[in-house]
C-alpha positions as MATLAB code, in Angstrom:
seq = 'MRAWEELLDEARRVFKLVLLDLPPVAELTSQMTDFGNLDGALLVVESERARQRAVMRAKSQLERLGIEPLGVILNKRKNYVPTWLYHKV';
ca = [
     108.645  129.482   75.110;
     106.647  127.136   77.298;
     108.327  124.916   79.856;
     107.461  121.693   78.007;
     108.940  123.088   74.777;
     112.177  123.898   76.607;
     112.215  120.396   78.060;
     111.647  118.878   74.612;
     114.442  120.991   73.094;
     116.831  119.871   75.841;
     115.848  116.227   75.363;
     116.509  116.553   71.608;
     120.008  117.821   72.306;
     120.796  114.929   74.635;
     119.024  111.969   72.964;
     118.758  110.639   69.408;
     115.096  109.732   69.804;
     112.478  111.333   72.049;
     109.075  109.677   72.427;
     106.084  111.411   74.018;
     103.030  109.575   75.300;
     100.201  112.002   74.594;
      96.432  111.811   75.095;
      94.246  110.797   72.138;
      94.327  113.262   69.237;
      90.621  114.005   69.693;
      91.311  115.239   73.243;
      94.075  117.587   72.110;
      91.915  119.823   69.931;
      92.423  122.961   72.016;
      96.158  122.342   72.383;
      96.909  120.918   68.925;
      98.846  123.973   67.787;
     101.340  123.364   70.612;
     102.374  120.073   69.030;
     103.177  121.400   65.571;
     106.930  121.109   66.151;
     106.897  117.312   66.512;
     108.764  115.344   63.846;
     106.155  112.607   63.598;
     103.549  110.563   65.418;
     102.640  106.929   65.906;
      98.913  106.333   66.254;
      97.939  103.743   68.871;
      94.703  102.044   67.850;
      92.731   99.738   70.131;
      91.837   96.565   68.266;
      88.130   95.893   67.704;
      87.163   99.169   69.358;
      88.465  102.028   67.227;
      86.488  102.799   64.118;
      88.267  103.323   60.826;
      86.639  106.729   60.358;
      87.980  107.940   63.745;
      91.496  106.711   62.944;
      91.450  108.447   59.553;
      90.175  111.654   61.201;
      93.056  111.560   63.719;
      95.521  111.012   60.866;
      94.072  113.990   58.999;
      94.324  116.205   62.088;
      98.006  115.339   62.442;
      98.672  116.038   58.763;
      96.926  119.432   58.957;
      99.333  120.371   61.752;
     102.318  119.296   59.703;
     102.970  116.224   61.873;
     103.862  113.204   59.773;
     101.969  110.022   60.731;
     104.793  107.477   60.993;
     102.648  104.387   61.498;
     100.076  102.617   63.610;
     100.439  100.438   66.705;
      97.603   97.945   67.080;
      96.876   97.584   70.790;
      94.896   94.967   72.752;
      94.623   92.521   69.855;
      92.721   89.398   70.887;
      94.068   86.026   69.906;
      91.159   83.725   69.082;
      93.399   80.777   68.225;
      94.806   78.846   71.228;
      98.479   79.668   71.799;
      99.641   76.072   71.362;
      97.927   75.891   67.968;
      98.981   79.409   66.910;
     102.660   78.464   67.200;
     102.159   75.382   65.014;
     100.551   77.316   62.168;
];
């Protein structure tokens, strides 16, 4: 067993929830099999930069490994409406 797997197992025994901040799915291609024992994954998507096709491909890669996509976090969303007006709407 690899050191990170031992660390993850220990963290699971101690904590109810363990979150890992991993590199983008596309960069994990050579190591993807190492992450097959994760319970699920949240995809972080950069607003106005990530293409739908790339997000769907990442989701498919996770599903092929048996990792359940739990949801999406939309990151760096721009607010085009002034804050003072946004709160009045």
